[in-house]
Backbone as a ProteinNet text record, in pm:
[ID]
protein_1_A
[PRIMARY]
MKLYKILFGMGVGAAALWAQSAAPDFSGVYYPINPFGNFRGGPASGGPPPAARTGPPPKPTASAPLSDGSRGRSPDEPLLTPEYMAKWEMISKTRIAGSSEYDLTAKCLPPGMPAMMSMAYGMEVMQTKDKITFFSELNDALRRVYLDGRKPSQKVLDDPTYAGYSTGHWEGDTLVVDTVALRDNTFIEGFTPHSDQMTVHERIRLKEPTMLEDQITVTDPNALTKPWTTVKTYRRAKPGSGQDELREFACAEGLGEAK
[TERTIARY]
1487.3	1611.7	1731.4	1726.1	1835.7	1851.1	1735.1	1739.8	1795.7	1757.4	1807.1	1958.7	2012.1	2156.6	2227.8	2167.1	2228.2	2235.4	2122.9	2118.9	2210.9	2214.8	2300.2	2446.3	2482.6	2620.7	2658.1	2558.5	2585.3	2609.5	2554.6	2562.6	2442.8	2415.7	2296	2296.2	2408	2413.1	2396.3	2467.3	2458.4	2320.6	2260.2	2126.1	2025.1	2039.5	1947.9	1962.3	2087.7	2111.7	2053.1	2068.6	2011.4	1860.3	1797	1650.8	1604.1	1678	1639.6	1649.7	1759.2	1777.6	1675.7	1624	1527.6	1384.1	1363.9	1229.6	1160.9	1032.1	957.8	938.1	909.4	886.7	736.4	684.5	542.5	509	607.3	585.6	475.5	393.7	287.9	164.9	66.3	-63.3	-164.3	-235.9	-329.9	-472	-568.8	-709.3	-771.9	-862.5	-919.8	-1008.8	-995.9	-1081.3	-1214.3	-1210.9	-1333.7	-1340.6	-1357	-1360.1	-1480.2	-1458.5	-1566.4	-1641.7	-1572.6	-1638.2	-1699.1	-1659.3	-1714.5	-1842.8	-1886.9	-2008.1	-2128.1	-2240.3	-2363.9	-2399.4	-2442.8	-2477.6	-2358.2	-2236.9	-2116.1	-2110.6	-2015.2	-2003.7	-1970.4	-2010.6	-1985.4	-1836.8	-1794	-1653.1	-1603.9	-1486.3	-1426.3	-1470.3	-1546.5	-1591.8	-1476.6	-1500.1	-1391.8	-1349.9	-1224.8	-1180.2	-1252	-1275.7	-1343.5	-1256.2	-1321.1	-1246	-1177.2	-1064.7	-993.7	-1078.8	-1061.7	-1137.7	-1086.9	-1179.3	-1141.4	-1186.3	-1273.5	-1322.5	-1287.1	-1345.3	-1318	-1373	-1317.8	-1366.8	-1509.6	-1587	-1723.1	-1721.3	-1836	-1843.6	-1800.5	-1736.3	-1686	-1791.3	-1914.3	-2017.8	-2053.8	-2017.2	-2047.5	-1929.8	-1819.8	-1699.4	-1697.4	-1768.9	-1764.6	-1862.4	-1839	-1933.4	-2068	-2175.9	-2310.3	-2338.7	-2321.4	-2345.2	-2371	-2492	-2524.1	-2559.2	-2553.6	-2584.3	-2730.2	-2814.3	-2957.6	-2992.1	-2902	-2924.9	-2846.1	-2796.5	-2723.3	-2579.9	-2511.8	-2371.4	-2359.7	-2272	-2247	-2174.4	-2199.7	-2132.6	-1980.4	-1926.7	-1781.1	-1715.9	-1790.9	-1731.3	-1667.8	-1579.1	-1511.6	-1611.7	-1581.7	-1666.8	-1626.4	-1720	-1691	-1726.6	-1651.4	-1685.4	-1810.4	-1881.2	-2003.5	-1981.2	-1869.9	-1843.3	-1833.9	-1763.9	-1744.5	-1862.5	-1939.9	-2064.9	-2161.9	-2162.6	-2247.5	-2202.5	-2071.7	-2021.3	-2065.7	-2056.8	-2099.2	-2246.9	-2329.6	-2472.7	-2500	-2424.9	-2441.1	-2403.5	-2291.5	-2248.6	-2348.8	-2402.3	-2501.5	-2623.8	-2669.4	-2787	-2762.2	-2639.8	-2609.7	-2606.6	-2554.8	-2545.8	-2684.1	-2767.8	-2904.3	-2979.8	-2948.1	-3013.3	-2958.2	-2855.2	-2798.7	-2681	-2629	-2516.6	-2384.6	-2290.3	-2156	-2055.3	-2103.9	-2017.2	-1904.1	-1932.5	-1830.8	-1784.3	-1801.2	-1763.2	-1630.2	-1520.9	-1388.4	-1377.6	-1438.2	-1429.5	-1497.5	-1613.2	-1685.2	-1606.2	-1519.6	-1436.8	-1300.9	-1282.3	-1156.2	-1038.3	-1061.4	-955	-907.9	-784.1	-735.4	-819.5	-836.8	-917.9	-854.3	-721.6	-653.8	-629.6	-563.2	-535.3	-624.9	-675.7	-649	-745.5	-837.2	-936.9	-872.2	-752.7	-684.6	-665.5	-649	-625.4	-753.5	-865.5	-991.4	-1023.5	-919.7	-935.2	-1039.6	-1111.7	-1217.8	-1162.5	-1048.6	-989.2	-858.5	-757.1	-632.8	-535.4	-432.1	-326.4	-194.1	-97.3	35	131.3	207.9	309.3	445.3	527	661.3	761.1	850.3	935.9	1083.3	1154.2	1300.6	1351.3	1481.7	1541.1	1501.1	1492.5	1470.4	1329.5	1243.8	1112.7	1013.7	888.7	779.4	674.9	632	532.7	404.6	293.8	160.6	92.1	44.7	-23.6	-160.4	-264.9	-401.8	-458	-518.8	-574.8	-683.8	-763.6	-870.7	-813	-842.8	-795	-641.7	-573.5	-427.2	-363.3	-413.9	-364	-229.8	-140.2	-3.4	39	109.6	171.5	306.3	398.7	532	558.3	621.5	663.9	815.8	879.1	1025.3	1079	1181.2	1236.4	1379.7	1430.6	1572.2	1599.2	1500.2	1520.5	1491	1453.6	1424.1	1298	1286.1	1171.1	1110.2	981.2	920.3	976.3	1011.5	1061.9	945.8	978	873.1	801.3	875.9	814.6	708.6	738	642.3	520.6	544.4	434.6	344	399.9	321.7	251	273.7	214.6	149.2	35.2	-29.4	-75.2	-79.5	-120	-225.7	-282.3	-385.9	-330	-213.1	-153.9	-76.8	-44	35	180.7	254.1	396.6	417.1	461.3	470.6	614.8	648.9	779	754.6	846.4	825	953.5	938.2	1050.7	999	1091.1	1054.5	1065.5	964.6	969	947.7	1057.2	1047.1	990.3	879.4	817.4	706	693.5	585.5	640.2	579.1	613.9	529.2	595.2	526.4	537.1	422.2	419.2	343.8	397.4	329.2	314.1	191.7	160.9	109.8	169.1	132.1	112.3	85.6	71.5	-36.8	-157.3	-270.4	-368.1	-416.2	-516.9	-645.2	-716.6	-838.8	-964.9	-951	-1070.1	-1097.8	-1029.6	-1055.4	-1137.4	-1158.1	-1240.2	-1169	-1196.5	-1133.3	-1177.9	-1307.7	-1370.6	-1509.8	-1562.5	-1692.5	-1682.9	-1759.1	-1743.6	-1732.7	-1664.7	-1636.6	-1525.8	-1555.5	-1456.4	-1348.9	-1242.6	-1134.9	-1071	-983.8	-915.9	-775.2	-702.8	-564.7	-468.4	-522.1	-439.1	-442.3	-510	-520.6	-385.7	-354.4	-238.1	-284.1	-208.7	-244.4	-126.1	-152.3	-49.7	-90.7	4.2	-25.8	75.6	26.7	112	74	166.7	138.6	224.4	161.3	235.5	170.5	245.1	190.3	128.5	-1.9	-71.4	-58.2	-57.5	-32.4	61.5	119.6	212.8	156.4	24.7	-34.8	-139.9	-147.1	-246.9	-178.2	-201.4	-144.9	-249.1	-206.3	-295.7	-244.6	-335.9	-302.2	-387.9	-324.4	-393.4	-375.9	-486.5	-484.7	-542.8	-469.4	-519.7	-514.6	-630	-641.6	-659.6	-578.6	-587.2	-612.7	-710.6	-741.1	-800.9	-724.8	-773.8	-890.4	-908.5	-1017.1	-1145.2	-1130.8	-1247.7	-1296.2	-1206.2	-1242.9	-1241.9	-1338	-1341.4	-1239.4	-1195	-1089.3	-1031.2	-909.2	-851.2	-941.1	-942.8	-1025	-935.6	-969	-887.1	-970	-909.5	-972.7	-865.7	-905.3	-811.6	-855.2	-762.9	-787.7	-702.7	-757.2	-681.8	-691.1	-583.7	-573.2	-510.7	-555.6	-500.8	-412.2	-291.1	-197.6	-235.2	-237.8	-270.1	-155.6	-189.6	-89.4	-19	113.6	186.6	144.9	121.8	83.5	-63	-142.4	-284.2	-368.9	-308.8	-386.5	-441.4	-443.3	-489.3	-373.2	-251.8	-135.2	-86.3	-173.5	-141.7	-253.2	-217.2	-316.1	-330.8	-448.3	-474.5	-488	-458.3	-473.2	-619.8	-645.9	-784.4	-830.7	-746.2	-776.1	-911.8	-934.7	-1064.4	-1093.5	-989.8	-1012	-1087.5	-1075.5	-1145.1	-1295.3	-1341.3	-1485	-1537	-1453	-1491.2	-1616.6	-1632.3	-1748.6	-1879.4	-1872	-1993.1	-2046.9	-1962.6	-2006.8	-2107.6	-2211.8	-2318.9	-2318.2
-949.6	-985	-926.8	-933.9	-880.9	-731.2	-657.2	-513.6	-483.7	-563.5	-542.8	-558.1	-658	-679.9	-562.8	-507.7	-393.4	-274	-244.4	-129.3	-148.1	-270.7	-297.6	-276.8	-319.8	-305.2	-161	-78.4	60.2	144.1	102.1	185.2	277.9	329.6	410.5	536.4	611.8	736.9	716.4	618.6	592.1	541.1	459.8	407.3	520.7	618.8	732.8	812.4	831.2	903.2	827.5	695.6	613.7	625.8	627	637.8	769.9	878.7	1008.4	1009	952.5	953.2	864.5	763.6	672.5	721	833.1	882.1	924.5	894	937.2	1088.4	1144.2	1287.6	1314.2	1377.9	1410.4	1544.1	1617	1753.2	1759.5	1864.7	1885	1945.7	1971.1	2023.4	1910.5	1891.4	1780.5	1831.3	1748.1	1776.8	1655.1	1675.4	1562.5	1477.1	1347.5	1255	1238.2	1244.8	1227.3	1334.8	1463	1568.5	1554	1569.7	1564.6	1432.4	1325.4	1197.3	1139.3	1188.8	1135.1	1203.1	1305.4	1375.4	1311.5	1307	1263.5	1361.2	1305.3	1390.7	1431.9	1385.7	1418.9	1338.2	1368	1296.4	1150.4	1069.7	926.5	899.4	794.2	758.2	725.6	775.8	745	835.3	940.9	1031.9	1108.8	1175.6	1249.6	1370.2	1412	1530.3	1654.1	1753.6	1873.8	1954.2	2034.7	2119.7	2229.5	2276.3	2383.9	2510.2	2592.9	2717.1	2811.8	2866.2	2955.6	3098.3	3122.4	3256.4	3298.4	3408.6	3453.1	3353.8	3349.1	3253.9	3284.8	3182.5	3208.3	3279.9	3330.6	3394.2	3294.1	3339.7	3247.2	3150.6	3196.8	3108.3	2997.8	3012.7	2910.6	2818.4	2838.2	2760.8	2627.8	2619.1	2499.1	2394.5	2266.7	2163.4	2185.2	2149.3	2168.6	2061.7	2095.5	2001.6	2080.6	2069.5	2143.2	2051.1	1919	1824.8	1788.3	1849.4	1822.2	1679.4	1613.5	1473.7	1376.5	1427.9	1341.7	1321.7	1229.7	1200.3	1070.5	1072.1	953.6	849	720	614.1	616.6	673.7	672.9	800.9	885.8	1003.9	965.5	1049.2	1018.6	994.1	894.8	864.2	952.7	1035.2	1136	1090.6	1139.7	1119.1	1202.3	1171.8	1247.2	1398.2	1443.3	1587.4	1651.7	1587.3	1647.1	1620.9	1517.5	1498.6	1611	1652.9	1766.1	1893.5	1911	2027.6	2021.8	1904.1	1890.2	1925.1	1877.4	1905.8	2055.3	2121.9	2265.6	2340.5	2299.6	2364.2	2337.7	2216.1	2180.5	2270.4	2297.6	2383	2522.5	2575.1	2709.2	2708.9	2602.4	2594.7	2577.4	2495.9	2477.7	2610.6	2690.7	2821.5	2924.9	2886.6	2976.7	3059.1	3030.3	3106	3053.1	3143.7	3105	3121.6	3123.1	3144.6	3044.2	2919.8	2815.1	2771	2855.8	2823.4	2891.2	2814.6	2871.7	2929.1	2862.2	2909.6	3044.3	3059.7	3186.8	3299.6	3266.3	3366.9	3383.1	3316	3321.9	3272.2	3175.1	3117.2	2986.2	2947.5	2820.1	2703.7	2598.4	2484.4	2401.2	2413	2330.6	2190.2	2111.3	1971.1	1882.2	1770.6	1719.7	1770.2	1863.7	1911.1	1970.2	2027.6	2086.6	1984.6	1859	1755.9	1712.9	1778.1	1758.9	1884.7	1947.6	2076.7	2071.2	2182.2	2188.4	2215.8	2283.4	2315.4	2237.5	2300.3	2229.9	2240.9	2158.5	2158.4	2136.9	2224.1	2208.8	2148.4	2050.1	1985.9	2028.3	2089.7	2135.3	2058.4	1985.3	1890.1	1919.9	1920.8	1926	1811.1	1799.7	1690.6	1698.6	1819.2	1836.8	1877.5	1906.4	1959.6	1939	1909.2	1905.2	2006.2	2091.1	2194.2	2163.9	2167.7	2151	2287.8	2331.4	2460.2	2437.7	2464.3	2445.3	2577.5	2575.8	2699	2756.5	2671.7	2719.5	2796.3	2926.2	3013.4	3020.2	2982.8	2989.7	2920.5	2803.1	2730.1	2664.7	2664.8	2617.8	2527.7	2421.1	2338	2287	2266	2216.4	2088.1	1993.6	1868.7	1865.1	1867.6	1868.6	1725.7	1704.6	1570.7	1557.9	1660.9	1662.2	1612.7	1548.3	1491.1	1583.5	1707.1	1799.7	1757.4	1802.2	1772.7	1904.1	1906	2029.8	2069.3	2194.3	2244.5	2269	2293.1	2322.7	2452.3	2547.7	2673.2	2646.8	2556.3	2519.5	2451.4	2360	2287.2	2379.4	2487.1	2582.2	2686.4	2681.9	2780.4	2708.3	2641.8	2564.5	2653	2593.3	2665.2	2584.4	2645.3	2576.4	2451.9	2464.6	2350.3	2258.5	2307.3	2227.2	2221.1	2131.4	2113.9	1970.6	1956.3	1824.3	1783.6	1662.7	1602.9	1469.9	1432.8	1309.8	1237.5	1116.5	1037.1	939.9	886.2	792.6	648.7	570.3	425.1	366.1	343	299.9	412.5	385.9	487.8	561.9	543.6	604.4	712.2	829.3	937.7	924.4	908.3	892.6	1025.4	1083.1	1217.3	1216	1286.1	1306.9	1456.6	1498	1638.5	1661.2	1759.4	1793.9	1945.2	1995.1	2139.2	2201.3	2144.8	2191.1	2271.9	2380.9	2462.3	2382	2408.3	2332.4	2404.8	2512.4	2579.4	2539.9	2435.3	2383.3	2255.2	2187	2066.1	1952.9	1830.6	1714.4	1704.7	1703.6	1716.6	1771	1840.9	1901.8	1998.6	1972.1	2052.3	1961.9	1848.6	1758.4	1818.1	1853.2	1922.4	1828.2	1887.2	1809.6	1893.6	1831.2	1900.9	1939.6	2006.3	2044	1926.5	1807.8	1687.7	1605.4	1655	1581.4	1575.9	1460.4	1443	1374.9	1395.2	1338.4	1260.6	1138.9	1051.5	1023.9	1036	1014	919.9	844.5	763.6	802	872	928.9	858.6	817	747	771.5	745.4	747.9	611.6	605.8	479	441.7	542	529.7	644.3	644.5	751.4	892.3	908.7	1042.3	1049.1	946.8	945.6	938.8	1040.1	1046.3	998.2	914.6	861.3	903.5	950	992.2	914.5	823.1	748.9	826.3	877	967.8	899.3	906.9	856.2	968.7	998.4	1105.2	1042.5	1086.6	1038.3	1156.7	1141.6	1246.8	1180.8	1167.8	1098	1168.6	1296.7	1371.1	1370.7	1382.9	1400.5	1272.1	1176.3	1055.9	932.4	844.2	718.8	619.9	640.7	558.5	636.3	604	674.5	662.9	767.8	772.5	772.3	689	674.9	702.3	772.8	797.3	795.2	780.6	778.9	883.1	968.8	1069.9	1038.3	1062.1	1040.7	1165.2	1191.1	1311.1	1275	1342.6	1320.4	1438.1	1408.8	1514	1570.1	1702.7	1769.1	1753.3	1741.3	1725.9	1859.3	1861	1986.5	2049.2	2180.1	2250.6	2239.7	2174.7	2154.8	2277	2372.4	2486.1	2464.5	2338.3	2307.8	2289.8	2304.5	2284.5	2416.2	2517	2645.2	2683.1	2707.8	2751.9	2903.4	2951.6	3095.2	3144.8	3271.7	3330.8	3330.5	3286.7	3280.3	3414.5	3482.8	3615.9	3620.9	3526.6	3518.4	3643.1	3706.3	3821.8	3933.7	3939.2	4042.4	4025.5	3903.2	3879.3	3860.8	3890.5	3864.7	3940.7	4063.4	4143	4088.8	3994.3	3938.6	3823.8	3767.6	3655.3	3703.2	3629.7	3664.8	3570.3
-1518.8	-1449.9	-1525.7	-1659	-1738.6	-1715.1	-1712.6	-1689.5	-1551.8	-1450.1	-1313.9	-1310.4	-1378.8	-1380.6	-1446.7	-1552.8	-1620.5	-1527.8	-1459	-1369.7	-1250.4	-1197.7	-1082.1	-1119.2	-1238.9	-1282.3	-1310.6	-1347.7	-1379.1	-1253.6	-1140.7	-1020.7	-1013.1	-892.8	-870.9	-955.8	-955.4	-1029.9	-1178.7	-1232.6	-1375.8	-1413.6	-1325	-1352.2	-1358.3	-1267.3	-1267.4	-1396	-1440.1	-1564.2	-1682.6	-1681.1	-1788	-1791.3	-1672.2	-1665.5	-1722.8	-1697.1	-1750.7	-1902.7	-1954.9	-2099	-2168.7	-2096.4	-2155.6	-2138	-2066.4	-2038.9	-2167.6	-2182.2	-2300.7	-2299.5	-2414.9	-2427.2	-2431	-2325.3	-2316.5	-2382.1	-2429.7	-2477.4	-2582.9	-2573.6	-2672.1	-2609.6	-2691.5	-2646.7	-2653.5	-2543.3	-2532.1	-2506.8	-2549.2	-2522	-2456	-2359.9	-2286.4	-2375.3	-2361.4	-2435.4	-2364	-2231	-2153.4	-2045.1	-2082.4	-1980.8	-1890.2	-1760.2	-1661.3	-1667.5	-1701.3	-1719	-1593.3	-1474.9	-1351.5	-1308.9	-1384.5	-1347.7	-1414.8	-1345.9	-1409.6	-1519.2	-1629.9	-1740.9	-1824.2	-1786.9	-1861.1	-1988.8	-2075.2	-2201.3	-2180.2	-2273.2	-2263.3	-2269.5	-2200.9	-2197.8	-2337.6	-2368.1	-2496.5	-2609.4	-2580.6	-2683.6	-2743.3	-2855.1	-2920.8	-2840	-2853.2	-2780.3	-2830.4	-2744.5	-2788.4	-2882.6	-2965.6	-3056.2	-2977.8	-3031.1	-2964.2	-2965	-2863.1	-2855.8	-2962.9	-3042.8	-3151.2	-3127.8	-3032.3	-3004.3	-2864.1	-2817.3	-2680.2	-2580.2	-2459.7	-2359.8	-2320.6	-2285.9	-2240.3	-2107.8	-2066.9	-1936.1	-1830.1	-1724.1	-1622	-1570.2	-1554	-1500.7	-1598	-1724.4	-1824.1	-1848.6	-1778.2	-1804.3	-1731	-1617.6	-1535.4	-1587.2	-1556.2	-1597.5	-1529.9	-1601.5	-1548.9	-1444.6	-1319.2	-1210.3	-1083.8	-1029.7	-908	-791.6	-815.1	-708.7	-697.8	-779.8	-770.2	-809.5	-880.3	-921.4	-833.6	-719.8	-628	-670.7	-603.9	-633.2	-711.5	-808	-888.2	-804.2	-829.4	-752	-762.5	-870.8	-886.6	-835.1	-767.8	-706.1	-572.5	-520	-393.2	-279.7	-195.6	-80.8	36	82.5	183.3	324.6	420.6	561.5	592.8	701.2	733.9	738.9	796.1	805.9	668.2	575.9	444.1	352	380.5	306.8	340.3	466.1	506.3	434.8	417.7	344.6	199.8	140.1	0.6	-13.7	76.7	69.5	85.1	170.4	188.1	60.4	-1.1	-124.7	-235.6	-239.9	-340.8	-330.9	-210.4	-192.7	-247.6	-226.7	-278.2	-430.3	-489.3	-635.9	-697.2	-634.9	-684.5	-679.9	-577.9	-563.3	-660.9	-737.5	-837.2	-790.7	-671.9	-619.2	-675.5	-698.4	-742.3	-630.1	-504.9	-390	-383.6	-420.8	-413.3	-552.1	-652	-789.4	-820.4	-816.9	-841.8	-981.5	-1079.5	-1217	-1232.1	-1169.6	-1178.3	-1114.3	-1019.6	-952.3	-1019.5	-1132.6	-1207.5	-1125.5	-1038.3	-957.2	-1019.8	-995.1	-1048.8	-996.7	-1076.8	-1034	-925	-907.5	-807.9	-859.1	-775.5	-807.8	-723.8	-780.9	-915.7	-1022.3	-985	-1080.8	-1205.4	-1190.3	-1305.7	-1417	-1381.9	-1482.2	-1552.6	-1520.2	-1592.3	-1672.1	-1725.4	-1792	-1902.2	-1916.5	-2017.6	-2156.3	-2163.8	-2292.5	-2307.6	-2364.3	-2387.7	-2271.9	-2275.8	-2175.8	-2247.7	-2220.3	-2280.8	-2180	-2224.1	-2141.9	-2194.5	-2107.8	-2144.1	-2059.3	-2122.3	-2051.8	-2070.2	-1957.3	-1958.3	-1871.9	-1859.9	-1782.2	-1634.7	-1581.3	-1437.4	-1398.3	-1497.9	-1463.2	-1576.1	-1540.3	-1637	-1592.3	-1685	-1655.3	-1729.8	-1656.3	-1714.4	-1714.4	-1830.3	-1841.7	-1903	-1825.3	-1871.2	-1920.5	-2037.3	-2092.1	-2002.6	-1940	-1853.2	-1735.2	-1728.9	-1621.7	-1612.4	-1722.6	-1726.9	-1606.9	-1570.8	-1454.3	-1485	-1385.7	-1405	-1289.8	-1324	-1220	-1271.4	-1177	-1211.4	-1134.8	-1201.6	-1139.3	-1143.6	-1027.3	-1020.6	-1022.5	-1107.7	-1128.7	-1080.7	-1013.7	-977.4	-835.7	-773.9	-641.5	-525.1	-551.3	-441.9	-366.8	-243.6	-159.4	-110.9	-80	-31	105.1	119.4	246.5	342.4	469	565.7	528.8	472	427.8	321	229.1	124.3	186.2	278	340.3	420.2	473.2	552.4	465.2	334.7	244.4	126.2	148.7	43.1	-73	-190.9	-311.7	-386.1	-490.5	-568.5	-636.9	-698.7	-768.7	-675.8	-554.6	-463.6	-506.6	-442.5	-470.8	-518.9	-644.2	-707	-732.3	-691.6	-721.7	-791	-879.9	-954.3	-987.5	-1034.8	-1082	-1186.6	-1264.2	-1370.1	-1321	-1352.7	-1335.5	-1473.7	-1543.2	-1681.7	-1765.8	-1836.9	-1920.8	-1849	-1716.3	-1638.8	-1545.7	-1550.2	-1459.3	-1333.2	-1218.9	-1090.4	-1015.6	-979.7	-921.7	-789.3	-690.5	-562.6	-539.3	-504.2	-484.2	-343.2	-275.2	-137.1	-129.7	-9.1	17	-69.9	-61.9	-141.7	-57.1	-111.7	-44.3	-24.9	84.4	111.2	65.4	-13.8	-66.7	-211.1	-258.4	-391.5	-378.1	-491.5	-490.7	-563.4	-520.7	-583.3	-728.4	-748.6	-880.3	-856.3	-956.1	-934.9	-819.4	-714.1	-592.6	-469.9	-488.1	-376.8	-291.1	-165.4	-81.9	-28.6	22.3	83.4	192.7	270.7	379.4	337.1	428	397	412.2	441.2	450	321.1	219.9	93.8	22.2	-33.4	-120	-248.4	-356.1	-486.6	-541.3	-583.3	-642.7	-786.7	-879.8	-1021.2	-1084.5	-1181.6	-1267.9	-1411.1	-1479.3	-1610.4	-1714.7	-1823.7	-1928	-2063.3	-2169	-2303.1	-2330.6	-2327.2	-2353.7	-2500	-2585.1	-2727.6	-2764.2	-2883.9	-2918.2	-2902.7	-2920.3	-2907.9	-2797	-2711.9	-2605	-2468.8	-2386.3	-2252.2	-2152	-2058.9	-1955.4	-1818.2	-1733.8	-1598.5	-1499.3	-1426.3	-1320.9	-1190.9	-1137.7	-1023	-900	-789.2	-661.2	-559.1	-500.5	-401	-263.7	-169	-30.9	61.4	149.6	246.8	370.5	478.8	598	666.3	640.3	702.6	619.1	487.3	401.1	335.1	311.2	236.9	325.6	302.1	377.3	324.9	199.9	141.4	24	-19	-134.4	-257.1	-336.2	-457.4	-579.5	-676.3	-796.5	-921	-1014.6	-1143.6	-1251.3	-1375.1	-1487.6	-1589.8	-1629.4	-1731	-1853.7	-1971	-2094.2	-2181.8	-2254.1	-2335.6	-2470.3	-2575.5	-2708.5	-2747.2	-2794.8	-2833.2	-2970	-2978.8	-3104.6	-3203.9	-3328.2	-3433.4	-3455.8	-3455.8	-3481.3	-3613.9	-3612.2	-3733.4	-3767.2	-3680.3	-3707.8	-3673.6	-3601	-3554.8	-3415.2	-3369.7	-3234.3	-3137.6	-3186.2	-3100.2	-3040.3	-3037.2	-2976	-2879.4	-2754.1	-2656.8	-2663.7	-2623.2	-2623	-2480.4	-2461.7	-2329.3	-2288.7	-2166.1	-2119.5	-2063.4	-1987.3	-1933.3	-1865.1	-1776.7	-1708.1	-1626	-1572.2	-1485	-1556.6	-1690.4	-1764.9	-1758.2	-1733.7	-1728.5	-1588.3	-1488.9	-1351.1	-1312.1	-1361.3	-1324.5	-1378.2	-1475.4	-1532.5	-1448.8	-1361.2	-1279.3	-1175.3	-1158.9	-1064.2	-944.4
[MASK]
+++++++++++++++++++++++++++++++++++++++++++++++++++++++++++++++++++++++++++++++++++++++++++++++++++++++++++++++++++++++++++++++++++++++++++++++++++++++++++++++++++++++++++++++++++++++++++++++++++++++++++++++++++++++++++++++++++++++++++++++++++++++++++++++++++

C-alpha cells in the first residue's frame, strides 16, 4: 500500500521513470543450469552449468540434444492437438531414420523462440534503458526485447522471424516479455512443432545475485491443447574468469558436413 501511494503521488510518467531506474541489471554472460531439462535422458535438474566451449564448435549434427522420439514424449512436454501430434510423429520417424531434414541445428539455422532460451552454450545479456539483447553462442542466435513502449507494426506481424518480435516492461524486479510474429518452421523444444499463432510470455528475474530465472509460457490455439509452461535457470559467469566471453560459432562453415 505504501508503494502504491508513492507511485500514485508521482504520476504515471514519473512512476515509469522510477521503475526504469529501479530495474535490476541483467548484463553478463550466462550458462544454463539445466539445459534441455525437459528431454528424456537429459541432465538431472539442478546439475552444474556446462563448461564454456574452448575449442572449435562440434559438427552441426552433434550440436543438438540427443532426442529422436524413439522413447516417446516426456509427460512435461507440451500437450499437442491431434493434428500437431501427427506432425511430431512424422518428424520423429525421420529422425529415427537418421535424417536431419527437420533439424534446425544441423542446417545452421537459428533455434527460434522459446528454444533459444535452452541454449547449449553461453548466452550474453546486454541491457540498456530501452532495450535488452540476448545473444546465444549456439548458431549466433540473437533476440531483442524493446522496453520503450513500442508495439509490433502490421508489417512486422506479416513478416515472422525465428526470434519473433519481443516487447517488455518491468514489474518490480521482474522483466515481463511478450513475443509474437514467430516463424512456424521452428520448434517449441526438441522438435515439438507449433503453428504461426504461437506466442511466448516470459517473466525473467534474478532469483539470486548471479542466477537468472526465466518462467516461460507458450500459447498456441492450433498446436497446443493448453498453454505450456517451463522454467529455465542460468548462472552468470564471473567477470575475468575466462567464461565471460562468448566465441563466434560460425556454423555455416560446417554446413557441408551435415548429412
